[in-house]
N, C-alpha and C positions, 0 to 999 in steps of 0.2 A: 505494500500499500505506500503509495507515494504522498506523505503528508508532512508538515512542518513540526507539528505538536502531536504529543499523545499524553494522556492524563487519566490515572487511576484515582479515583476519590472513594474513600470507605467511610463507614459511620464513625463517628467520633463516640468513644465510650460514654455511656449513659446520658447520650445528650441527642436532640433531634437535628443533627447537623452531619454533614460529609466535611471529611479533611482530605487534602490533596497528599495521597500515600505516596505516588510516585510519578514523576513527569519527565518528559524530555520536552524542551522548548518554553516551558513555562515555570522554570526553577523559582522565580520571585514567589510564586503561590506556596512555596514550602518555606522558604525564608521568612516571608509575611506572616506565616501560619493562618493562611487563607481558610474560613470555614464557611460552609454553604448550608442556610438552614433548608431542611426537607420541604419540598414544594416550591421554594423560591428558584428563580432564575433558570437557566438552562439544565445544570446538573440535578438540581433538588426536584425539578418537575420531572425527569426521567425516572429518578429513585422513588417518588410517590406513584407515578402511574404505571411504572414498569413497561413503559413503551419507548421505542427508538424514536431519536428526534434528529431531523437533518435540516440545516439552516444555511440555504445559499448566501443570506447576506445577514451578519451578525449584528448589523446597526438596527435592525428592525425588531429585535428581541430585548427583553429584559434579561441583564446577567448581573449575578451578584458580585464577582471578582471584575473590578476595574482593570487587572491585568491582561484579560482576554482582549480587551480592545486598545489597551495601552501597548501590547506587544504587536497589536496590528493585523489580529486573526480575523478574516474576513467571511470564510465559510468554516462549518463545524457540524460535526456528525457524533451522536452519543448514543450508548446503548447501555442496558442496565446489566449489572452483574448479578445473577441469581443462584441461589441455592435453595432447594428442597421449596421451589415456589415462591420464594421469598427474596426480594432485592436485598442484596448486601453491598452494593455499591453501585459506582458508573465507570465506564470506561469512554472517554471521548477522544476524538481527534480532529485536529485543524489544519486549515490552509492560510496562507498569508495573501494569497491571490484569490478572487473570486473564483468559487468553484461550483460545481454541481454533482454532489454525491449520488451516485446510482443506487438502484435497489441491490444491485449485486454487489456493491461496497458494502452497503450496510449488513448484508447478509454475512458477508466476511468478517467484519467486525464483531458481529454478534457471536459468530463461531470463536473467534479469538476471545472475548470476554466470556463464553461458556467454559472454555479450556481454564481461563485465568480463575474461574469461581471456584471449580474444583481443586486447583492448586491451592488457594488461599483458604479453603474451608476449615482445615484445621487450626488456623489462627484465630478464627471468628468464633464466636459463641452464639451459634444458631442453632 
């Protein structure tokens, strides 16, 4: 997948928020301790709806982390990380140039997220 950023968000312990667990391209989110309330912004909505989201133009949606805009992400796609039919996080990728992600690319990202979910299951209390 030819993307500029990759980010994994997991639930903060005992809180209704997600934190950036790992990222390539948005390292400032980790340094600044960015947390996303469930149901808010791009990742928060994926976590509560358990639905994939593709955004061709990031300027047209609400985001919680100003870093997404400050870094210049133009297009973004995200999918839920799921275990036992429960969302345990979010995986999203972004592009600095305008881009139209396809259904094939979102299915590929979901497959990656499903594999990641299995790998992180022992770390989570689900």
